[in-house]
GUMARDREN-617158 format. One record per residue (C-alpha): chain; residue number from 1; x, y, z. Coordinates in nm, 4 decimals, always signed. Layout:
N
<site><kette>A</kette><nr>NUM</nr><c1>X</c1><c2>Y</c2><c3>Z</c3></site>
...
This chain:
159
<site><kette>A</kette><nr>1</nr><c1>+0.0000</c1><c2>+0.0000</c2><c3>+0.0000</c3></site>
<site><kette>A</kette><nr>2</nr><c1>+0.1583</c1><c2>+0.3298</c2><c3>-0.1020</c3></site>
<site><kette>A</kette><nr>3</nr><c1>+0.1272</c1><c2>+0.6880</c2><c3>+0.0249</c3></site>
<site><kette>A</kette><nr>4</nr><c1>-0.1509</c1><c2>+0.7851</c2><c3>-0.2200</c3></site>
<site><kette>A</kette><nr>5</nr><c1>-0.3674</c1><c2>+0.4910</c2><c3>-0.1113</c3></site>
<site><kette>A</kette><nr>6</nr><c1>-0.3199</c1><c2>+0.5721</c2><c3>+0.2575</c3></site>
<site><kette>A</kette><nr>7</nr><c1>-0.3916</c1><c2>+0.9434</c2><c3>+0.1965</c3></site>
<site><kette>A</kette><nr>8</nr><c1>-0.7094</c1><c2>+0.8574</c2><c3>+0.0013</c3></site>
<site><kette>A</kette><nr>9</nr><c1>-0.8202</c1><c2>+0.6233</c2><c3>+0.2796</c3></site>
<site><kette>A</kette><nr>10</nr><c1>-0.7661</c1><c2>+0.8991</c2><c3>+0.5388</c3></site>
<site><kette>A</kette><nr>11</nr><c1>-0.9574</c1><c2>+1.1525</c2><c3>+0.3282</c3></site>
<site><kette>A</kette><nr>12</nr><c1>-1.2449</c1><c2>+0.9080</c2><c3>+0.2764</c3></site>
<site><kette>A</kette><nr>13</nr><c1>-1.2518</c1><c2>+0.8371</c2><c3>+0.6506</c3></site>
<site><kette>A</kette><nr>14</nr><c1>-1.2603</c1><c2>+1.2105</c2><c3>+0.7241</c3></site>
<site><kette>A</kette><nr>15</nr><c1>-1.5603</c1><c2>+1.2577</c2><c3>+0.4946</c3></site>
<site><kette>A</kette><nr>16</nr><c1>-1.7525</c1><c2>+0.9582</c2><c3>+0.6266</c3></site>
<site><kette>A</kette><nr>17</nr><c1>-1.9762</c1><c2>+0.9383</c2><c3>+0.9337</c3></site>
<site><kette>A</kette><nr>18</nr><c1>-1.7940</c1><c2>+0.6414</c2><c3>+1.0889</c3></site>
<site><kette>A</kette><nr>19</nr><c1>-1.5703</c1><c2>+0.7027</c2><c3>+1.3897</c3></site>
<site><kette>A</kette><nr>20</nr><c1>-1.3403</c1><c2>+0.4017</c2><c3>+1.3673</c3></site>
<site><kette>A</kette><nr>21</nr><c1>-1.2022</c1><c2>+0.1722</c2><c3>+1.1003</c3></site>
<site><kette>A</kette><nr>22</nr><c1>-0.9789</c1><c2>-0.1321</c2><c3>+1.1141</c3></site>
<site><kette>A</kette><nr>23</nr><c1>-0.8580</c1><c2>-0.3137</c2><c3>+0.8017</c3></site>
<site><kette>A</kette><nr>24</nr><c1>-0.6273</c1><c2>-0.6135</c2><c3>+0.7663</c3></site>
<site><kette>A</kette><nr>25</nr><c1>-0.4964</c1><c2>-0.6920</c2><c3>+0.4173</c3></site>
<site><kette>A</kette><nr>26</nr><c1>-0.3844</c1><c2>-1.0393</c2><c3>+0.3024</c3></site>
<site><kette>A</kette><nr>27</nr><c1>-0.0227</c1><c2>-0.9116</c2><c3>+0.2762</c3></site>
<site><kette>A</kette><nr>28</nr><c1>-0.0217</c1><c2>-0.8645</c2><c3>+0.6535</c3></site>
<site><kette>A</kette><nr>29</nr><c1>-0.0690</c1><c2>-0.4881</c2><c3>+0.6539</c3></site>
<site><kette>A</kette><nr>30</nr><c1>-0.3057</c1><c2>-0.3594</c2><c3>+0.9245</c3></site>
<site><kette>A</kette><nr>31</nr><c1>-0.4596</c1><c2>-0.0146</c2><c3>+0.9320</c3></site>
<site><kette>A</kette><nr>32</nr><c1>-0.6525</c1><c2>+0.1306</c2><c3>+1.2277</c3></site>
<site><kette>A</kette><nr>33</nr><c1>-0.8090</c1><c2>+0.4744</c2><c3>+1.2246</c3></site>
<site><kette>A</kette><nr>34</nr><c1>-1.0225</c1><c2>+0.6533</c2><c3>+1.4836</c3></site>
<site><kette>A</kette><nr>35</nr><c1>-1.1643</c1><c2>+1.0021</c2><c3>+1.4822</c3></site>
<site><kette>A</kette><nr>36</nr><c1>-1.3433</c1><c2>+1.2265</c2><c3>+1.7341</c3></site>
<site><kette>A</kette><nr>37</nr><c1>-1.1298</c1><c2>+1.0854</c2><c3>+2.0161</c3></site>
<site><kette>A</kette><nr>38</nr><c1>-0.7521</c1><c2>+1.0654</c2><c3>+2.0506</c3></site>
<site><kette>A</kette><nr>39</nr><c1>-0.6970</c1><c2>+1.0649</c2><c3>+1.6759</c3></site>
<site><kette>A</kette><nr>40</nr><c1>-0.4532</c1><c2>+0.7863</c2><c3>+1.5988</c3></site>
<site><kette>A</kette><nr>41</nr><c1>-0.3416</c1><c2>+0.6169</c2><c3>+1.2811</c3></site>
<site><kette>A</kette><nr>42</nr><c1>-0.1577</c1><c2>+0.2863</c2><c3>+1.3117</c3></site>
<site><kette>A</kette><nr>43</nr><c1>-0.0129</c1><c2>+0.0986</c2><c3>+1.0170</c3></site>
<site><kette>A</kette><nr>44</nr><c1>+0.1468</c1><c2>-0.2364</c2><c3>+1.0847</c3></site>
<site><kette>A</kette><nr>45</nr><c1>+0.3381</c1><c2>-0.4477</c2><c3>+0.8372</c3></site>
<site><kette>A</kette><nr>46</nr><c1>+0.4794</c1><c2>-0.7927</c2><c3>+0.9112</c3></site>
<site><kette>A</kette><nr>47</nr><c1>+0.7764</c1><c2>-0.7482</c2><c3>+1.1435</c3></site>
<site><kette>A</kette><nr>48</nr><c1>+0.7502</c1><c2>-0.3740</c2><c3>+1.1960</c3></site>
<site><kette>A</kette><nr>49</nr><c1>+0.4984</c1><c2>-0.1286</c2><c3>+1.3338</c3></site>
<site><kette>A</kette><nr>50</nr><c1>+0.4674</c1><c2>+0.2359</c2><c3>+1.2441</c3></site>
<site><kette>A</kette><nr>51</nr><c1>+0.2539</c1><c2>+0.4582</c2><c3>+1.4669</c3></site>
<site><kette>A</kette><nr>52</nr><c1>+0.1573</c1><c2>+0.8166</c2><c3>+1.4121</c3></site>
<site><kette>A</kette><nr>53</nr><c1>-0.0672</c1><c2>+1.0312</c2><c3>+1.6231</c3></site>
<site><kette>A</kette><nr>54</nr><c1>-0.2105</c1><c2>+1.3247</c2><c3>+1.4386</c3></site>
<site><kette>A</kette><nr>55</nr><c1>-0.5373</c1><c2>+1.5087</c2><c3>+1.4326</c3></site>
<site><kette>A</kette><nr>56</nr><c1>-0.7599</c1><c2>+1.3886</c2><c3>+1.1519</c3></site>
<site><kette>A</kette><nr>57</nr><c1>-0.9175</c1><c2>+1.7013</c2><c3>+1.0212</c3></site>
<site><kette>A</kette><nr>58</nr><c1>-1.1824</c1><c2>+1.6916</c2><c3>+0.7563</c3></site>
<site><kette>A</kette><nr>59</nr><c1>-1.0668</c1><c2>+1.8013</c2><c3>+0.4115</c3></site>
<site><kette>A</kette><nr>60</nr><c1>-1.0679</c1><c2>+2.1744</c2><c3>+0.3522</c3></site>
<site><kette>A</kette><nr>61</nr><c1>-1.3712</c1><c2>+2.3005</c2><c3>+0.1681</c3></site>
<site><kette>A</kette><nr>62</nr><c1>-1.2734</c1><c2>+2.5494</c2><c3>-0.1005</c3></site>
<site><kette>A</kette><nr>63</nr><c1>-1.4260</c1><c2>+2.8922</c2><c3>-0.0638</c3></site>
<site><kette>A</kette><nr>64</nr><c1>-1.6995</c1><c2>+2.9784</c2><c3>-0.3075</c3></site>
<site><kette>A</kette><nr>65</nr><c1>-1.5940</c1><c2>+3.2576</c2><c3>-0.5375</c3></site>
<site><kette>A</kette><nr>66</nr><c1>-1.8347</c1><c2>+3.4785</c2><c3>-0.7206</c3></site>
<site><kette>A</kette><nr>67</nr><c1>-1.8075</c1><c2>+3.4360</c2><c3>-1.0941</c3></site>
<site><kette>A</kette><nr>68</nr><c1>-1.9302</c1><c2>+3.6714</c2><c3>-1.3568</c3></site>
<site><kette>A</kette><nr>69</nr><c1>-2.0792</c1><c2>+3.5642</c2><c3>-1.6851</c3></site>
<site><kette>A</kette><nr>70</nr><c1>-1.8819</c1><c2>+3.8308</c2><c3>-1.8692</c3></site>
<site><kette>A</kette><nr>71</nr><c1>-1.5198</c1><c2>+3.7396</c2><c3>-1.9373</c3></site>
<site><kette>A</kette><nr>72</nr><c1>-1.2548</c1><c2>+4.0048</c2><c3>-1.8995</c3></site>
<site><kette>A</kette><nr>73</nr><c1>-1.0143</c1><c2>+4.0872</c2><c3>-2.1840</c3></site>
<site><kette>A</kette><nr>74</nr><c1>-0.7348</c1><c2>+3.9198</c2><c3>-1.9877</c3></site>
<site><kette>A</kette><nr>75</nr><c1>-0.9314</c1><c2>+3.5925</c2><c3>-1.9535</c3></site>
<site><kette>A</kette><nr>76</nr><c1>-1.0162</c1><c2>+3.5903</c2><c3>-2.3226</c3></site>
<site><kette>A</kette><nr>77</nr><c1>-0.6511</c1><c2>+3.6547</c2><c3>-2.4094</c3></site>
<site><kette>A</kette><nr>78</nr><c1>-0.5387</c1><c2>+3.3580</c2><c3>-2.1961</c3></site>
<site><kette>A</kette><nr>79</nr><c1>-0.7936</c1><c2>+3.1279</c2><c3>-2.3597</c3></site>
<site><kette>A</kette><nr>80</nr><c1>-0.6887</c1><c2>+3.2446</c2><c3>-2.7074</c3></site>
<site><kette>A</kette><nr>81</nr><c1>-0.3236</c1><c2>+3.1669</c2><c3>-2.6375</c3></site>
<site><kette>A</kette><nr>82</nr><c1>-0.4002</c1><c2>+2.8001</c2><c3>-2.5611</c3></site>
<site><kette>A</kette><nr>83</nr><c1>-0.1771</c1><c2>+2.7887</c2><c3>-2.2557</c3></site>
<site><kette>A</kette><nr>84</nr><c1>-0.0605</c1><c2>+2.4504</c2><c3>-2.1350</c3></site>
<site><kette>A</kette><nr>85</nr><c1>-0.0488</c1><c2>+2.3996</c2><c3>-1.7601</c3></site>
<site><kette>A</kette><nr>86</nr><c1>+0.2072</c1><c2>+2.1848</c2><c3>-1.5752</c3></site>
<site><kette>A</kette><nr>87</nr><c1>+0.0356</c1><c2>+2.0545</c2><c3>-1.2616</c3></site>
<site><kette>A</kette><nr>88</nr><c1>+0.1797</c1><c2>+1.8983</c2><c3>-0.9489</c3></site>
<site><kette>A</kette><nr>89</nr><c1>+0.1627</c1><c2>+1.5182</c2><c3>-0.9671</c3></site>
<site><kette>A</kette><nr>90</nr><c1>+0.1698</c1><c2>+1.4905</c2><c3>-0.5862</c3></site>
<site><kette>A</kette><nr>91</nr><c1>+0.1283</c1><c2>+1.6616</c2><c3>-0.2524</c3></site>
<site><kette>A</kette><nr>92</nr><c1>+0.4501</c1><c2>+1.8178</c2><c3>-0.1307</c3></site>
<site><kette>A</kette><nr>93</nr><c1>+0.6695</c1><c2>+2.1268</c2><c3>-0.1054</c3></site>
<site><kette>A</kette><nr>94</nr><c1>+0.7561</c1><c2>+2.3201</c2><c3>-0.4232</c3></site>
<site><kette>A</kette><nr>95</nr><c1>+1.1190</c1><c2>+2.4200</c2><c3>-0.4783</c3></site>
<site><kette>A</kette><nr>96</nr><c1>+1.2164</c1><c2>+2.6394</c2><c3>-0.7745</c3></site>
<site><kette>A</kette><nr>97</nr><c1>+1.5854</c1><c2>+2.5435</c2><c3>-0.7535</c3></site>
<site><kette>A</kette><nr>98</nr><c1>+1.8013</c1><c2>+2.2512</c2><c3>-0.6438</c3></site>
<site><kette>A</kette><nr>99</nr><c1>+1.9293</c1><c2>+2.4439</c2><c3>-0.3395</c3></site>
<site><kette>A</kette><nr>100</nr><c1>+1.8578</c1><c2>+2.7808</c2><c3>-0.1757</c3></site>
<site><kette>A</kette><nr>101</nr><c1>+2.1779</c1><c2>+2.9415</c2><c3>-0.3092</c3></site>
<site><kette>A</kette><nr>102</nr><c1>+2.1220</c1><c2>+2.8367</c2><c3>-0.6725</c3></site>
<site><kette>A</kette><nr>103</nr><c1>+1.9200</c1><c2>+3.0048</c2><c3>-0.9477</c3></site>
<site><kette>A</kette><nr>104</nr><c1>+1.5721</c1><c2>+2.8692</c2><c3>-1.0246</c3></site>
<site><kette>A</kette><nr>105</nr><c1>+1.5477</c1><c2>+2.5940</c2><c3>-1.2861</c3></site>
<site><kette>A</kette><nr>106</nr><c1>+1.3237</c1><c2>+2.8220</c2><c3>-1.4966</c3></site>
<site><kette>A</kette><nr>107</nr><c1>+1.1717</c1><c2>+3.1688</c2><c3>-1.4782</c3></site>
<site><kette>A</kette><nr>108</nr><c1>+0.9110</c1><c2>+3.3636</c2><c3>-1.6764</c3></site>
<site><kette>A</kette><nr>109</nr><c1>+1.0245</c1><c2>+3.4084</c2><c3>-2.0362</c3></site>
<site><kette>A</kette><nr>110</nr><c1>+1.2520</c1><c2>+3.1013</c2><c3>-2.0457</c3></site>
<site><kette>A</kette><nr>111</nr><c1>+1.2174</c1><c2>+2.8611</c2><c3>-2.3392</c3></site>
<site><kette>A</kette><nr>112</nr><c1>+1.1680</c1><c2>+2.5025</c2><c3>-2.2210</c3></site>
<site><kette>A</kette><nr>113</nr><c1>+1.1754</c1><c2>+2.1663</c2><c3>-2.3928</c3></site>
<site><kette>A</kette><nr>114</nr><c1>+0.9832</c1><c2>+1.8481</c2><c3>-2.3216</c3></site>
<site><kette>A</kette><nr>115</nr><c1>+1.1688</c1><c2>+1.6569</c2><c3>-2.0496</c3></site>
<site><kette>A</kette><nr>116</nr><c1>+1.3481</c1><c2>+1.9625</c2><c3>-1.9069</c3></site>
<site><kette>A</kette><nr>117</nr><c1>+1.3434</c1><c2>+1.9879</c2><c3>-1.5251</c3></site>
<site><kette>A</kette><nr>118</nr><c1>+1.1202</c1><c2>+2.2767</c2><c3>-1.4162</c3></site>
<site><kette>A</kette><nr>119</nr><c1>+1.1213</c1><c2>+2.2368</c2><c3>-1.0375</c3></site>
<site><kette>A</kette><nr>120</nr><c1>+1.1361</c1><c2>+1.9917</c2><c3>-0.7482</c3></site>
<site><kette>A</kette><nr>121</nr><c1>+0.8431</c1><c2>+1.8758</c2><c3>-0.5350</c3></site>
<site><kette>A</kette><nr>122</nr><c1>+0.9538</c1><c2>+1.7243</c2><c3>-0.2040</c3></site>
<site><kette>A</kette><nr>123</nr><c1>+0.7218</c1><c2>+1.4545</c2><c3>-0.0775</c3></site>
<site><kette>A</kette><nr>124</nr><c1>+0.8012</c1><c2>+1.2414</c2><c3>+0.2266</c3></site>
<site><kette>A</kette><nr>125</nr><c1>+1.1684</c1><c2>+1.3518</c2><c3>+0.2226</c3></site>
<site><kette>A</kette><nr>126</nr><c1>+1.2048</c1><c2>+1.2474</c2><c3>-0.1436</c3></site>
<site><kette>A</kette><nr>127</nr><c1>+1.3042</c1><c2>+1.5121</c2><c3>-0.3978</c3></site>
<site><kette>A</kette><nr>128</nr><c1>+1.0974</c1><c2>+1.4590</c2><c3>-0.7152</c3></site>
<site><kette>A</kette><nr>129</nr><c1>+1.2087</c1><c2>+1.6445</c2><c3>-1.0268</c3></site>
<site><kette>A</kette><nr>130</nr><c1>+0.9109</c1><c2>+1.7741</c2><c3>-1.2241</c3></site>
<site><kette>A</kette><nr>131</nr><c1>+0.9799</c1><c2>+1.7802</c2><c3>-1.5964</c3></site>
<site><kette>A</kette><nr>132</nr><c1>+0.8083</c1><c2>+1.9784</c2><c3>-1.8682</c3></site>
<site><kette>A</kette><nr>133</nr><c1>+0.5490</c1><c2>+1.7854</c2><c3>-2.0642</c3></site>
<site><kette>A</kette><nr>134</nr><c1>+0.5602</c1><c2>+2.0443</c2><c3>-2.3438</c3></site>
<site><kette>A</kette><nr>135</nr><c1>+0.7937</c1><c2>+2.2564</c2><c3>-2.5563</c3></site>
<site><kette>A</kette><nr>136</nr><c1>+0.7318</c1><c2>+2.6287</c2><c3>-2.5207</c3></site>
<site><kette>A</kette><nr>137</nr><c1>+0.7906</c1><c2>+2.9397</c2><c3>-2.3148</c3></site>
<site><kette>A</kette><nr>138</nr><c1>+0.7205</c1><c2>+2.9884</c2><c3>-1.9425</c3></site>
<site><kette>A</kette><nr>139</nr><c1>+0.4419</c1><c2>+3.2472</c2><c3>-1.9168</c3></site>
<site><kette>A</kette><nr>140</nr><c1>+0.3744</c1><c2>+3.2202</c2><c3>-1.5431</c3></site>
<site><kette>A</kette><nr>141</nr><c1>+0.5151</c1><c2>+3.0482</c2><c3>-1.2351</c3></site>
<site><kette>A</kette><nr>142</nr><c1>+0.1945</c1><c2>+2.9854</c2><c3>-1.0396</c3></site>
<site><kette>A</kette><nr>143</nr><c1>+0.3418</c1><c2>+2.9102</c2><c3>-0.6935</c3></site>
<site><kette>A</kette><nr>144</nr><c1>+0.6135</c1><c2>+3.0581</c2><c3>-0.4743</c3></site>
<site><kette>A</kette><nr>145</nr><c1>+0.9280</c1><c2>+2.8790</c2><c3>-0.3627</c3></site>
<site><kette>A</kette><nr>146</nr><c1>+0.8674</c1><c2>+2.6523</c2><c3>-0.0597</c3></site>
<site><kette>A</kette><nr>147</nr><c1>+0.4867</c1><c2>+2.6670</c2><c3>-0.0986</c3></site>
<site><kette>A</kette><nr>148</nr><c1>+0.2980</c1><c2>+2.3490</c2><c3>-0.0101</c3></site>
<site><kette>A</kette><nr>149</nr><c1>+0.1224</c1><c2>+2.2160</c2><c3>-0.3201</c3></site>
<site><kette>A</kette><nr>150</nr><c1>-0.1624</c1><c2>+1.9683</c2><c3>-0.3537</c3></site>
<site><kette>A</kette><nr>151</nr><c1>-0.2135</c1><c2>+1.7087</c2><c3>-0.6239</c3></site>
<site><kette>A</kette><nr>152</nr><c1>-0.3195</c1><c2>+1.8920</c2><c3>-0.9405</c3></site>
<site><kette>A</kette><nr>153</nr><c1>-0.2030</c1><c2>+2.2376</c2><c3>-0.8283</c3></site>
<site><kette>A</kette><nr>154</nr><c1>-0.0971</c1><c2>+2.4403</c2><c3>-1.1356</c3></site>
<site><kette>A</kette><nr>155</nr><c1>+0.2794</c1><c2>+2.5022</c2><c3>-1.1152</c3></site>
<site><kette>A</kette><nr>156</nr><c1>+0.3611</c1><c2>+2.6602</c2><c3>-1.4524</c3></site>
<site><kette>A</kette><nr>157</nr><c1>+0.1795</c1><c2>+2.8002</c2><c3>-1.7529</c3></site>
<site><kette>A</kette><nr>158</nr><c1>+0.3534</c1><c2>+2.7402</c2><c3>-2.0856</c3></site>
<site><kette>A</kette><nr>159</nr><c1>+0.2644</c1><c2>+2.8745</c2><c3>-2.4289</c3></site>
């Protein structure tokens, strides 16, 4: 069972009305979750036990934003340019460069090629290089260095 599966299970548990859940998989992995008490998540694999106590908060509900039916000139311009968006493939911390004292991998106006490293997203102490899926020019860097990003968060806009 990988991180995404565990995260999905926790999110589903947070949205459900049940207060406790215990699952044992054929591979020997055990998962226990409780909420509304001393929130505890326990994952046990054969031979080792990992315990983590953390509050299980329900997923954040995005704020409703008022939308107008009339598009601004800026919005129409963006749609006309057919921008391609590079999104975060995981939850983690966004880093624009390989270390704090180095220049960013890319900045607005840079030409990029498919496969070129654009940034790093750190997830669970692993540094994951995010590569461009497109050839083009960086139009916008959508997040700031060291921002926490969710799965699907737009990172770059490329034209």
